[in-house]
PDB file of N, CA, C, O and CB in Angstrom:
ATOM      1  N   MET A   1      35.274 -65.794 -48.044  1.00  0.00           N
ATOM      2  CA  MET A   1      35.847 -64.461 -48.057  1.00  0.00           C
ATOM      3  C   MET A   1      34.990 -63.484 -47.261  1.00  0.00           C
ATOM      4  O   MET A   1      35.528 -62.636 -46.550  1.00  0.00           O
ATOM      5  CB  MET A   1      36.010 -63.974 -49.487  1.00  0.00           C
ATOM      6  N   LEU A   2      33.674 -63.586 -47.365  1.00  0.00           N
ATOM      7  CA  LEU A   2      32.801 -62.663 -46.656  1.00  0.00           C
ATOM      8  C   LEU A   2      33.018 -62.777 -45.153  1.00  0.00           C
ATOM      9  O   LEU A   2      33.099 -61.764 -44.459  1.00  0.00           O
ATOM     10  CB  LEU A   2      31.333 -62.932 -47.008  1.00  0.00           C
ATOM     11  N   GLY A   3      33.111 -63.992 -44.652  1.00  0.00           N
ATOM     12  CA  GLY A   3      33.347 -64.196 -43.230  1.00  0.00           C
ATOM     13  C   GLY A   3      34.657 -63.577 -42.769  1.00  0.00           C
ATOM     14  O   GLY A   3      34.737 -63.015 -41.676  1.00  0.00           O
ATOM     15  N   GLN A   4      35.674 -63.681 -43.599  1.00  0.00           N
ATOM     16  CA  GLN A   4      36.962 -63.076 -43.267  1.00  0.00           C
ATOM     17  C   GLN A   4      36.850 -61.560 -43.249  1.00  0.00           C
ATOM     18  O   GLN A   4      37.374 -60.905 -42.348  1.00  0.00           O
ATOM     19  CB  GLN A   4      38.041 -63.515 -44.267  1.00  0.00           C
ATOM     20  N   LEU A   5      36.175 -61.009 -44.230  1.00  0.00           N
ATOM     21  CA  LEU A   5      36.057 -59.555 -44.327  1.00  0.00           C
ATOM     22  C   LEU A   5      35.338 -58.944 -43.130  1.00  0.00           C
ATOM     23  O   LEU A   5      35.777 -57.930 -42.588  1.00  0.00           O
ATOM     24  CB  LEU A   5      35.329 -59.182 -45.596  1.00  0.00           C
ATOM     25  N   ILE A   6      34.247 -59.555 -42.724  1.00  0.00           N
ATOM     26  CA  ILE A   6      33.507 -58.971 -41.611  1.00  0.00           C
ATOM     27  C   ILE A   6      34.266 -59.119 -40.296  1.00  0.00           C
ATOM     28  O   ILE A   6      33.944 -58.454 -39.311  1.00  0.00           O
ATOM     29  CB  ILE A   6      32.133 -59.618 -41.496  1.00  0.00           C
ATOM     30  N   GLY A   7      35.262 -59.983 -40.282  1.00  0.00           N
ATOM     31  CA  GLY A   7      36.080 -60.175 -39.092  1.00  0.00           C
ATOM     32  C   GLY A   7      37.071 -59.051 -38.840  1.00  0.00           C
ATOM     33  O   GLY A   7      37.594 -58.931 -37.732  1.00  0.00           O
ATOM     34  N   TYR A   8      37.338 -58.233 -39.836  1.00  0.00           N
ATOM     35  CA  TYR A   8      38.257 -57.106 -39.662  1.00  0.00           C
ATOM     36  C   TYR A   8      37.531 -55.961 -38.962  1.00  0.00           C
ATOM     37  O   TYR A   8      36.556 -55.418 -39.482  1.00  0.00           O
ATOM     38  CB  TYR A   8      38.827 -56.637 -41.032  1.00  0.00           C
ATOM     39  N   ASP A   9      38.015 -55.605 -37.784  1.00  0.00           N
ATOM     40  CA  ASP A   9      37.387 -54.509 -37.044  1.00  0.00           C
ATOM     41  C   ASP A   9      37.744 -53.151 -37.624  1.00  0.00           C
ATOM     42  O   ASP A   9      36.944 -52.217 -37.569  1.00  0.00           O
ATOM     43  CB  ASP A   9      37.794 -54.562 -35.584  1.00  0.00           C
ATOM     44  N   ASP A  10      38.926 -53.041 -38.171  1.00  0.00           N
ATOM     45  CA  ASP A  10      39.382 -51.771 -38.731  1.00  0.00           C
ATOM     46  C   ASP A  10      38.795 -51.597 -40.133  1.00  0.00           C
ATOM     47  O   ASP A  10      39.033 -52.413 -41.022  1.00  0.00           O
ATOM     48  CB  ASP A  10      40.938 -51.707 -38.772  1.00  0.00           C
ATOM     49  N   ARG A  11      38.029 -50.527 -40.314  1.00  0.00           N
ATOM     50  CA  ARG A  11      37.335 -50.287 -41.594  1.00  0.00           C
ATOM     51  C   ARG A  11      38.310 -50.156 -42.761  1.00  0.00           C
ATOM     52  O   ARG A  11      38.074 -50.720 -43.829  1.00  0.00           O
ATOM     53  CB  ARG A  11      36.478 -49.023 -41.502  1.00  0.00           C
ATOM     54  N   ALA A  12      39.403 -49.417 -42.566  1.00  0.00           N
ATOM     55  CA  ALA A  12      40.381 -49.213 -43.637  1.00  0.00           C
ATOM     56  C   ALA A  12      41.023 -50.536 -44.036  1.00  0.00           C
ATOM     57  O   ALA A  12      41.256 -50.787 -45.218  1.00  0.00           O
ATOM     58  CB  ALA A  12      41.464 -48.207 -43.201  1.00  0.00           C
ATOM     59  N   GLU A  13      41.304 -51.370 -43.062  1.00  0.00           N
ATOM     60  CA  GLU A  13      41.898 -52.677 -43.346  1.00  0.00           C
ATOM     61  C   GLU A  13      40.901 -53.552 -44.106  1.00  0.00           C
ATOM     62  O   GLU A  13      41.266 -54.244 -45.057  1.00  0.00           O
ATOM     63  CB  GLU A  13      42.341 -53.373 -42.033  1.00  0.00           C
ATOM     64  N   ARG A  14      39.647 -53.513 -43.679  1.00  0.00           N
ATOM     65  CA  ARG A  14      38.597 -54.295 -44.349  1.00  0.00           C
ATOM     66  C   ARG A  14      38.468 -53.873 -45.815  1.00  0.00           C
ATOM     67  O   ARG A  14      38.362 -54.713 -46.709  1.00  0.00           O
ATOM     68  CB  ARG A  14      37.239 -54.121 -43.621  1.00  0.00           C
ATOM     69  N   LYS A  15      38.480 -52.556 -46.044  1.00  0.00           N
ATOM     70  CA  LYS A  15      38.377 -52.042 -47.415  1.00  0.00           C
ATOM     71  C   LYS A  15      39.573 -52.454 -48.255  1.00  0.00           C
ATOM     72  O   LYS A  15      39.415 -52.813 -49.422  1.00  0.00           O
ATOM     73  CB  LYS A  15      38.253 -50.521 -47.406  1.00  0.00           C
ATOM     74  N   ALA A  16      40.760 -52.407 -47.682  1.00  0.00           N
ATOM     75  CA  ALA A  16      41.977 -52.765 -48.422  1.00  0.00           C
ATOM     76  C   ALA A  16      41.982 -54.245 -48.796  1.00  0.00           C
ATOM     77  O   ALA A  16      42.342 -54.606 -49.916  1.00  0.00           O
ATOM     78  CB  ALA A  16      43.225 -52.432 -47.593  1.00  0.00           C
ATOM     79  N   VAL A  17      41.583 -55.092 -47.862  1.00  0.00           N
ATOM     80  CA  VAL A  17      41.538 -56.529 -48.137  1.00  0.00           C
ATOM     81  C   VAL A  17      40.494 -56.826 -49.210  1.00  0.00           C
ATOM     82  O   VAL A  17      40.731 -57.637 -50.105  1.00  0.00           O
ATOM     83  CB  VAL A  17      41.228 -57.324 -46.848  1.00  0.00           C
ATOM     84  N   LEU A  18      39.346 -56.173 -49.119  1.00  0.00           N
ATOM     85  CA  LEU A  18      38.304 -56.363 -50.132  1.00  0.00           C
ATOM     86  C   LEU A  18      38.790 -55.918 -51.499  1.00  0.00           C
ATOM     87  O   LEU A  18      38.606 -56.629 -52.486  1.00  0.00           O
ATOM     88  CB  LEU A  18      37.037 -55.595 -49.752  1.00  0.00           C
ATOM     89  N   LYS A  19      39.402 -54.760 -51.563  1.00  0.00           N
ATOM     90  CA  LYS A  19      39.908 -54.252 -52.842  1.00  0.00           C
ATOM     91  C   LYS A  19      40.920 -55.222 -53.447  1.00  0.00           C
ATOM     92  O   LYS A  19      40.866 -55.526 -54.639  1.00  0.00           O
ATOM     93  CB  LYS A  19      40.551 -52.862 -52.654  1.00  0.00           C
ATOM     94  N   GLY A  20      41.830 -55.698 -52.627  1.00  0.00           N
ATOM     95  CA  GLY A  20      42.821 -56.659 -53.118  1.00  0.00           C
ATOM     96  C   GLY A  20      42.176 -57.934 -53.633  1.00  0.00           C
ATOM     97  O   GLY A  20      42.560 -58.454 -54.680  1.00  0.00           O
ATOM     98  N   GLY A  21      41.197 -58.433 -52.894  1.00  0.00           N
ATOM     99  CA  GLY A  21      40.498 -59.651 -53.316  1.00  0.00           C
ATOM    100  C   GLY A  21      39.760 -59.471 -54.631  1.00  0.00           C
ATOM    101  O   GLY A  21      39.763 -60.361 -55.481  1.00  0.00           O
ATOM    102  N   LEU A  22      39.130 -58.319 -54.793  1.00  0.00           N
ATOM    103  CA  LEU A  22      38.407 -58.058 -56.043  1.00  0.00           C
ATOM    104  C   LEU A  22      39.360 -57.937 -57.222  1.00  0.00           C
ATOM    105  O   LEU A  22      39.077 -58.437 -58.311  1.00  0.00           O
ATOM    106  CB  LEU A  22      37.573 -56.784 -55.920  1.00  0.00           C
ATOM    107  N   ILE A  23      40.484 -57.276 -57.005  1.00  0.00           N
ATOM    108  CA  ILE A  23      41.462 -57.120 -58.087  1.00  0.00           C
ATOM    109  C   ILE A  23      42.051 -58.470 -58.483  1.00  0.00           C
ATOM    110  O   ILE A  23      42.179 -58.774 -59.669  1.00  0.00           O
ATOM    111  CB  ILE A  23      42.586 -56.156 -57.665  1.00  0.00           C
ATOM    112  N   VAL A  24      42.403 -59.266 -57.500  1.00  0.00           N
ATOM    113  CA  VAL A  24      43.040 -60.559 -57.773  1.00  0.00           C
ATOM    114  C   VAL A  24      42.060 -61.554 -58.383  1.00  0.00           C
ATOM    115  O   VAL A  24      42.405 -62.266 -59.326  1.00  0.00           O
ATOM    116  CB  VAL A  24      43.632 -61.137 -56.490  1.00  0.00           C
ATOM    117  N   HIS A  25      40.830 -61.611 -57.845  1.00  0.00           N
ATOM    118  CA  HIS A  25      39.888 -62.654 -58.249  1.00  0.00           C
ATOM    119  C   HIS A  25      38.924 -62.239 -59.359  1.00  0.00           C
ATOM    120  O   HIS A  25      38.344 -63.103 -60.016  1.00  0.00           O
ATOM    121  CB  HIS A  25      39.101 -63.089 -57.064  1.00  0.00           C
ATOM    122  N   GLY A  26      38.741 -60.947 -59.581  1.00  0.00           N
ATOM    123  CA  GLY A  26      37.989 -60.480 -60.731  1.00  0.00           C
ATOM    124  C   GLY A  26      36.487 -60.453 -60.596  1.00  0.00           C
ATOM    125  O   GLY A  26      35.919 -60.612 -59.516  1.00  0.00           O
ATOM    126  N   ILE A  27      35.861 -60.242 -61.757  1.00  0.00           N
ATOM    127  CA  ILE A  27      34.428 -59.978 -61.841  1.00  0.00           C
ATOM    128  C   ILE A  27      33.565 -61.159 -61.414  1.00  0.00           C
ATOM    129  O   ILE A  27      32.536 -60.966 -60.766  1.00  0.00           O
ATOM    130  CB  ILE A  27      34.072 -59.587 -63.238  1.00  0.00           C
ATOM    131  N   LYS A  28      33.964 -62.368 -61.762  1.00  0.00           N
ATOM    132  CA  LYS A  28      33.175 -63.541 -61.379  1.00  0.00           C
ATOM    133  C   LYS A  28      33.103 -63.640 -59.852  1.00  0.00           C
ATOM    134  O   LYS A  28      32.037 -63.874 -59.284  1.00  0.00           O
ATOM    135  CB  LYS A  28      33.786 -64.840 -61.983  1.00  0.00           C
ATOM    136  N   PHE A  29      34.227 -63.463 -59.215  1.00  0.00           N
ATOM    137  CA  PHE A  29      34.285 -63.473 -57.756  1.00  0.00           C
ATOM    138  C   PHE A  29      33.427 -62.346 -57.175  1.00  0.00           C
ATOM    139  O   PHE A  29      32.702 -62.548 -56.202  1.00  0.00           O
ATOM    140  CB  PHE A  29      35.743 -63.339 -57.274  1.00  0.00           C
ATOM    141  N   ALA A  30      33.517 -61.175 -57.774  1.00  0.00           N
ATOM    142  CA  ALA A  30      32.742 -60.029 -57.295  1.00  0.00           C
ATOM    143  C   ALA A  30      31.243 -60.320 -57.362  1.00  0.00           C
ATOM    144  O   ALA A  30      30.504 -59.986 -56.436  1.00  0.00           O
ATOM    145  CB  ALA A  30      33.076 -58.771 -58.120  1.00  0.00           C
ATOM    146  N   LYS A  31      30.801 -60.930 -58.434  1.00  0.00           N
ATOM    147  CA  LYS A  31      29.377 -61.250 -58.573  1.00  0.00           C
ATOM    148  C   LYS A  31      28.941 -62.293 -57.547  1.00  0.00           C
ATOM    149  O   LYS A  31      27.832 -62.219 -57.018  1.00  0.00           O
ATOM    150  CB  LYS A  31      29.080 -61.753 -59.991  1.00  0.00           C
ATOM    151  N   GLU A  32      29.808 -63.264 -57.266  1.00  0.00           N
ATOM    152  CA  GLU A  32      29.489 -64.262 -56.246  1.00  0.00           C
ATOM    153  C   GLU A  32      29.425 -63.616 -54.863  1.00  0.00           C
ATOM    154  O   GLU A  32      28.534 -63.920 -54.070  1.00  0.00           O
ATOM    155  CB  GLU A  32      30.532 -65.399 -56.257  1.00  0.00           C
ATOM    156  N   LEU A  33      30.362 -62.733 -54.585  1.00  0.00           N
ATOM    157  CA  LEU A  33      30.377 -62.031 -53.304  1.00  0.00           C
ATOM    158  C   LEU A  33      29.150 -61.131 -53.174  1.00  0.00           C
ATOM    159  O   LEU A  33      28.578 -61.017 -52.090  1.00  0.00           O
ATOM    160  CB  LEU A  33      31.668 -61.201 -53.156  1.00  0.00           C
ATOM    161  N   SER A  34      28.749 -60.502 -54.256  1.00  0.00           N
ATOM    162  CA  SER A  34      27.548 -59.667 -54.256  1.00  0.00           C
ATOM    163  C   SER A  34      26.321 -60.501 -53.910  1.00  0.00           C
ATOM    164  O   SER A  34      25.462 -60.062 -53.146  1.00  0.00           O
ATOM    165  CB  SER A  34      27.360 -58.984 -55.624  1.00  0.00           C
ATOM    166  N   SER A  35      26.242 -61.680 -54.462  1.00  0.00           N
ATOM    167  CA  SER A  35      25.133 -62.576 -54.164  1.00  0.00           C
ATOM    168  C   SER A  35      25.108 -62.946 -52.674  1.00  0.00           C
ATOM    169  O   SER A  35      24.043 -63.018 -52.061  1.00  0.00           O
ATOM    170  CB  SER A  35      25.229 -63.844 -55.026  1.00  0.00           C
ATOM    171  N   LEU A  36      26.286 -63.175 -52.110  1.00  0.00           N
ATOM    172  CA  LEU A  36      26.375 -63.507 -50.688  1.00  0.00           C
ATOM    173  C   LEU A  36      25.944 -62.338 -49.801  1.00  0.00           C
ATOM    174  O   LEU A  36      25.218 -62.526 -48.825  1.00  0.00           O
ATOM    175  CB  LEU A  36      27.799 -63.923 -50.337  1.00  0.00           C
ATOM    176  N   THR A  37      26.392 -61.144 -50.145  1.00  0.00           N
ATOM    177  CA  THR A  37      26.040 -59.986 -49.317  1.00  0.00           C
ATOM    178  C   THR A  37      24.545 -59.699 -49.400  1.00  0.00           C
ATOM    179  O   THR A  37      23.916 -59.383 -48.390  1.00  0.00           O
ATOM    180  CB  THR A  37      26.843 -58.744 -49.752  1.00  0.00           C
ATOM    181  N   LYS A  38      23.982 -59.806 -50.581  1.00  0.00           N
ATOM    182  CA  LYS A  38      22.540 -59.571 -50.732  1.00  0.00           C
ATOM    183  C   LYS A  38      21.734 -60.611 -49.948  1.00  0.00           C
ATOM    184  O   LYS A  38      20.741 -60.282 -49.299  1.00  0.00           O
ATOM    185  CB  LYS A  38      22.141 -59.604 -52.227  1.00  0.00           C
ATOM    186  N   GLY A  39      22.170 -61.855 -50.018  1.00  0.00           N
ATOM    187  CA  GLY A  39      21.499 -62.912 -49.266  1.00  0.00           C
ATOM    188  C   GLY A  39      21.575 -62.680 -47.768  1.00  0.00           C
ATOM    189  O   GLY A  39      20.599 -62.890 -47.047  1.00  0.00           O
ATOM    190  N   ALA A  40      22.738 -62.246 -47.304  1.00  0.00           N
ATOM    191  CA  ALA A  40      22.901 -61.958 -45.874  1.00  0.00           C
ATOM    192  C   ALA A  40      21.988 -60.818 -45.446  1.00  0.00           C
ATOM    193  O   ALA A  40      21.321 -60.906 -44.415  1.00  0.00           O
ATOM    194  CB  ALA A  40      24.365 -61.610 -45.554  1.00  0.00           C
ATOM    195  N   LEU A  41      21.957 -59.755 -46.231  1.00  0.00           N
ATOM    196  CA  LEU A  41      21.120 -58.608 -45.885  1.00  0.00           C
ATOM    197  C   LEU A  41      19.639 -58.976 -45.885  1.00  0.00           C
ATOM    198  O   LEU A  41      18.889 -58.537 -45.013  1.00  0.00           O
ATOM    199  CB  LEU A  41      21.371 -57.459 -46.859  1.00  0.00           C
ATOM    200  N   GLU A  42      19.221 -59.770 -46.850  1.00  0.00           N
ATOM    201  CA  GLU A  42      17.824 -60.220 -46.883  1.00  0.00           C
ATOM    202  C   GLU A  42      17.503 -61.063 -45.659  1.00  0.00           C
ATOM    203  O   GLU A  42      16.411 -60.967 -45.098  1.00  0.00           O
ATOM    204  CB  GLU A  42      17.541 -61.020 -48.165  1.00  0.00           C
ATOM    205  N   GLY A  43      18.454 -61.887 -45.251  1.00  0.00           N
ATOM    206  CA  GLY A  43      18.258 -62.696 -44.051  1.00  0.00           C
ATOM    207  C   GLY A  43      18.160 -61.843 -42.794  1.00  0.00           C
ATOM    208  O   GLY A  43      17.394 -62.160 -41.884  1.00  0.00           O
ATOM    209  N   PHE A  44      18.929 -60.766 -42.741  1.00  0.00           N
ATOM    210  CA  PHE A  44      18.902 -59.875 -41.584  1.00  0.00           C
ATOM    211  C   PHE A  44      17.536 -59.227 -41.424  1.00  0.00           C
ATOM    212  O   PHE A  44      17.082 -59.007 -40.301  1.00  0.00           O
ATOM    213  CB  PHE A  44      19.979 -58.801 -41.713  1.00  0.00           C
ATOM    214  N   TRP A  45      16.880 -58.922 -42.528  1.00  0.00           N
ATOM    215  CA  TRP A  45      15.571 -58.267 -42.473  1.00  0.00           C
ATOM    216  C   TRP A  45      14.532 -59.159 -41.791  1.00  0.00           C
ATOM    217  O   TRP A  45      13.548 -58.670 -41.238  1.00  0.00           O
ATOM    218  CB  TRP A  45      15.100 -57.898 -43.888  1.00  0.00           C
ATOM    219  N   GLY A  46      14.761 -60.459 -41.838  1.00  0.00           N
ATOM    220  CA  GLY A  46      13.806 -61.390 -41.236  1.00  0.00           C
ATOM    221  C   GLY A  46      14.082 -61.704 -39.777  1.00  0.00           C
ATOM    222  O   GLY A  46      13.344 -62.481 -39.171  1.00  0.00           O
ATOM    223  N   VAL A  47      15.112 -61.128 -39.201  1.00  0.00           N
ATOM    224  CA  VAL A  47      15.455 -61.409 -37.804  1.00  0.00           C
ATOM    225  C   VAL A  47      14.528 -60.609 -36.881  1.00  0.00           C
ATOM    226  O   VAL A  47      14.500 -59.379 -36.940  1.00  0.00           O
ATOM    227  CB  VAL A  47      16.954 -61.062 -37.517  1.00  0.00           C
ATOM    228  N   PRO A  48      13.775 -61.308 -36.034  1.00  0.00           N
ATOM    229  CA  PRO A  48      12.902 -60.588 -35.090  1.00  0.00           C
ATOM    230  C   PRO A  48      13.741 -59.665 -34.189  1.00  0.00           C
ATOM    231  O   PRO A  48      14.727 -60.098 -33.593  1.00  0.00           O
ATOM    232  CB  PRO A  48      12.082 -61.599 -34.219  1.00  0.00           C
ATOM    233  N   GLY A  49      13.347 -58.424 -34.102  1.00  0.00           N
ATOM    234  CA  GLY A  49      14.071 -57.463 -33.290  1.00  0.00           C
ATOM    235  C   GLY A  49      15.259 -56.846 -34.007  1.00  0.00           C
ATOM    236  O   GLY A  49      15.927 -55.968 -33.462  1.00  0.00           O
ATOM    237  N   GLY A  50      15.527 -57.298 -35.219  1.00  0.00           N
ATOM    238  CA  GLY A  50      16.617 -56.752 -36.011  1.00  0.00           C
ATOM    239  C   GLY A  50      17.940 -57.454 -35.771  1.00  0.00           C
ATOM    240  O   GLY A  50      18.181 -58.013 -34.702  1.00  0.00           O
ATOM    241  N   ALA A  51      18.772 -57.415 -36.764  1.00  0.00           N
ATOM    242  CA  ALA A  51      20.096 -58.017 -36.684  1.00  0.00           C
ATOM    243  C   ALA A  51      21.070 -57.029 -36.043  1.00  0.00           C
ATOM    244  O   ALA A  51      20.768 -55.843 -35.911  1.00  0.00           O
ATOM    245  CB  ALA A  51      20.593 -58.444 -38.089  1.00  0.00           C
ATOM    246  N   ASP A  52      22.214 -57.521 -35.657  1.00  0.00           N
ATOM    247  CA  ASP A  52      23.258 -56.688 -35.065  1.00  0.00           C
ATOM    248  C   ASP A  52      23.591 -55.526 -36.000  1.00  0.00           C
ATOM    249  O   ASP A  52      23.910 -55.735 -37.170  1.00  0.00           O
ATOM    250  CB  ASP A  52      24.527 -57.527 -34.769  1.00  0.00           C
ATOM    251  N   GLY A  53      23.516 -54.307 -35.479  1.00  0.00           N
ATOM    252  CA  GLY A  53      23.725 -53.110 -36.293  1.00  0.00           C
ATOM    253  C   GLY A  53      25.119 -53.010 -36.889  1.00  0.00           C
ATOM    254  O   GLY A  53      25.269 -52.610 -38.043  1.00  0.00           O
ATOM    255  N   ASP A  54      26.138 -53.367 -36.121  1.00  0.00           N
ATOM    256  CA  ASP A  54      27.511 -53.299 -36.619  1.00  0.00           C
ATOM    257  C   ASP A  54      27.727 -54.302 -37.745  1.00  0.00           C
ATOM    258  O   ASP A  54      28.344 -53.980 -38.761  1.00  0.00           O
ATOM    259  CB  ASP A  54      28.509 -53.557 -35.482  1.00  0.00           C
ATOM    260  N   LEU A  55      27.223 -55.505 -37.564  1.00  0.00           N
ATOM    261  CA  LEU A  55      27.348 -56.526 -38.597  1.00  0.00           C
ATOM    262  C   LEU A  55      26.627 -56.101 -39.868  1.00  0.00           C
ATOM    263  O   LEU A  55      27.153 -56.243 -40.971  1.00  0.00           O
ATOM    264  CB  LEU A  55      26.798 -57.863 -38.098  1.00  0.00           C
ATOM    265  N   THR A  56      25.430 -55.583 -39.703  1.00  0.00           N
ATOM    266  CA  THR A  56      24.662 -55.121 -40.858  1.00  0.00           C
ATOM    267  C   THR A  56      25.398 -54.012 -41.595  1.00  0.00           C
ATOM    268  O   THR A  56      25.452 -54.015 -42.825  1.00  0.00           O
ATOM    269  CB  THR A  56      23.279 -54.632 -40.421  1.00  0.00           C
ATOM    270  N   ALA A  57      25.967 -53.064 -40.854  1.00  0.00           N
ATOM    271  CA  ALA A  57      26.700 -51.957 -41.479  1.00  0.00           C
ATOM    272  C   ALA A  57      27.920 -52.470 -42.244  1.00  0.00           C
ATOM    273  O   ALA A  57      28.225 -51.970 -43.327  1.00  0.00           O
ATOM    274  CB  ALA A  57      27.137 -50.933 -40.415  1.00  0.00           C
ATOM    275  N   ARG A  58      28.613 -53.453 -41.695  1.00  0.00           N
ATOM    276  CA  ARG A  58      29.784 -54.017 -42.387  1.00  0.00           C
ATOM    277  C   ARG A  58      29.371 -54.684 -43.694  1.00  0.00           C
ATOM    278  O   ARG A  58      30.015 -54.496 -44.727  1.00  0.00           O
ATOM    279  CB  ARG A  58      30.512 -55.036 -41.481  1.00  0.00           C
ATOM    280  N   ILE A  59      28.300 -55.459 -43.642  1.00  0.00           N
ATOM    281  CA  ILE A  59      27.829 -56.148 -44.849  1.00  0.00           C
ATOM    282  C   ILE A  59      27.359 -55.134 -45.886  1.00  0.00           C
ATOM    283  O   ILE A  59      27.630 -55.297 -47.075  1.00  0.00           O
ATOM    284  CB  ILE A  59      26.686 -57.134 -44.507  1.00  0.00           C
ATOM    285  N   GLU A  60      26.663 -54.096 -45.454  1.00  0.00           N
ATOM    286  CA  GLU A  60      26.207 -53.066 -46.393  1.00  0.00           C
ATOM    287  C   GLU A  60      27.382 -52.363 -47.055  1.00  0.00           C
ATOM    288  O   GLU A  60      27.350 -52.095 -48.255  1.00  0.00           O
ATOM    289  CB  GLU A  60      25.325 -52.041 -45.676  1.00  0.00           C
ATOM    290  N   GLU A  61      28.411 -52.067 -46.288  1.00  0.00           N
ATOM    291  CA  GLU A  61      29.600 -51.419 -46.843  1.00  0.00           C
ATOM    292  C   GLU A  61      30.286 -52.315 -47.875  1.00  0.00           C
ATOM    293  O   GLU A  61      30.684 -51.854 -48.944  1.00  0.00           O
ATOM    294  CB  GLU A  61      30.584 -51.059 -45.720  1.00  0.00           C
ATOM    295  N   ILE A  62      30.419 -53.584 -47.545  1.00  0.00           N
ATOM    296  CA  ILE A  62      31.035 -54.539 -48.475  1.00  0.00           C
ATOM    297  C   ILE A  62      30.194 -54.628 -49.739  1.00  0.00           C
ATOM    298  O   ILE A  62      30.728 -54.613 -50.848  1.00  0.00           O
ATOM    299  CB  ILE A  62      31.186 -55.942 -47.819  1.00  0.00           C
ATOM    300  N   ASP A  63      28.876 -54.722 -49.574  1.00  0.00           N
ATOM    301  CA  ASP A  63      27.963 -54.819 -50.711  1.00  0.00           C
ATOM    302  C   ASP A  63      28.109 -53.611 -51.636  1.00  0.00           C
ATOM    303  O   ASP A  63      28.155 -53.756 -52.857  1.00  0.00           O
ATOM    304  CB  ASP A  63      26.512 -54.939 -50.222  1.00  0.00           C
ATOM    305  N   GLU A  64      28.180 -52.418 -51.043  1.00  0.00           N
ATOM    306  CA  GLU A  64      28.332 -51.198 -51.851  1.00  0.00           C
ATOM    307  C   GLU A  64      29.631 -51.216 -52.653  1.00  0.00           C
ATOM    308  O   GLU A  64      29.636 -50.891 -53.841  1.00  0.00           O
ATOM    309  CB  GLU A  64      28.294 -49.955 -50.951  1.00  0.00           C
ATOM    310  N   ARG A  65      30.712 -51.589 -52.014  1.00  0.00           N
ATOM    311  CA  ARG A  65      32.014 -51.594 -52.692  1.00  0.00           C
ATOM    312  C   ARG A  65      32.082 -52.658 -53.787  1.00  0.00           C
ATOM    313  O   ARG A  65      32.657 -52.430 -54.852  1.00  0.00           O
ATOM    314  CB  ARG A  65      33.135 -51.824 -51.678  1.00  0.00           C
ATOM    315  N   VAL A  66      31.494 -53.815 -53.516  1.00  0.00           N
ATOM    316  CA  VAL A  66      31.482 -54.879 -54.525  1.00  0.00           C
ATOM    317  C   VAL A  66      30.656 -54.444 -55.727  1.00  0.00           C
ATOM    318  O   VAL A  66      31.074 -54.635 -56.869  1.00  0.00           O
ATOM    319  CB  VAL A  66      30.920 -56.197 -53.933  1.00  0.00           C
ATOM    320  N   ASN A  67      29.494 -53.864 -55.482  1.00  0.00           N
ATOM    321  CA  ASN A  67      28.644 -53.409 -56.586  1.00  0.00           C
ATOM    322  C   ASN A  67      29.306 -52.300 -57.391  1.00  0.00           C
ATOM    323  O   ASN A  67      29.140 -52.231 -58.609  1.00  0.00           O
ATOM    324  CB  ASN A  67      27.305 -52.925 -56.053  1.00  0.00           C
ATOM    325  N   GLU A  68      30.048 -51.442 -56.724  1.00  0.00           N
ATOM    326  CA  GLU A  68      30.799 -50.399 -57.409  1.00  0.00           C
ATOM    327  C   GLU A  68      31.861 -51.028 -58.328  1.00  0.00           C
ATOM    328  O   GLU A  68      32.058 -50.582 -59.458  1.00  0.00           O
ATOM    329  CB  GLU A  68      31.461 -49.445 -56.380  1.00  0.00           C
ATOM    330  N   PHE A  69      32.529 -52.053 -57.832  1.00  0.00           N
ATOM    331  CA  PHE A  69      33.531 -52.760 -58.630  1.00  0.00           C
ATOM    332  C   PHE A  69      32.883 -53.389 -59.866  1.00  0.00           C
ATOM    333  O   PHE A  69      33.424 -53.305 -60.969  1.00  0.00           O
ATOM    334  CB  PHE A  69      34.233 -53.844 -57.781  1.00  0.00           C
ATOM    335  N   VAL A  70      31.727 -54.016 -59.672  1.00  0.00           N
ATOM    336  CA  VAL A  70      31.018 -54.671 -60.785  1.00  0.00           C
ATOM    337  C   VAL A  70      30.600 -53.632 -61.822  1.00  0.00           C
ATOM    338  O   VAL A  70      30.772 -53.850 -63.022  1.00  0.00           O
ATOM    339  CB  VAL A  70      29.772 -55.448 -60.268  1.00  0.00           C
ATOM    340  N   ARG A  71      30.057 -52.511 -61.372  1.00  0.00           N
ATOM    341  CA  ARG A  71      29.638 -51.450 -62.307  1.00  0.00           C
ATOM    342  C   ARG A  71      30.814 -50.905 -63.122  1.00  0.00           C
ATOM    343  O   ARG A  71      30.660 -50.584 -64.300  1.00  0.00           O
ATOM    344  CB  ARG A  71      28.970 -50.303 -61.538  1.00  0.00           C
ATOM    345  N   ASN A  72      31.966 -50.803 -62.504  1.00  0.00           N
ATOM    346  CA  ASN A  72      33.124 -50.223 -63.155  1.00  0.00           C
ATOM    347  C   ASN A  72      33.950 -51.210 -63.969  1.00  0.00           C
ATOM    348  O   ASN A  72      34.925 -50.827 -64.614  1.00  0.00           O
ATOM    349  CB  ASN A  72      33.984 -49.597 -62.140  1.00  0.00           C
ATOM    350  N   SER A  73      33.559 -52.479 -63.938  1.00  0.00           N
ATOM    351  CA  SER A  73      34.323 -53.503 -64.676  1.00  0.00           C
ATOM    352  C   SER A  73      33.739 -53.725 -66.046  1.00  0.00           C
ATOM    353  O   SER A  73      34.247 -54.547 -66.809  1.00  0.00           O
ATOM    354  CB  SER A  73      34.351 -54.827 -63.907  1.00  0.00           C
TER     355      SER A  73
END
């Protein structure tokens, strides 16, 4: 799912797909996705010269929305 989400160039579309996925798949899925986003971000920090800024921003946005969903569930 994470790979699919970052593939959406349109931010509004990415947010809508994420919201739908979280609603359909629930809290367990959200926690797994949160683990994936955190792992990706930690991996980006280790990239010499830094990771792609757009990719990092997309992952951070997804991470924020997933964590918000988890907090509110």
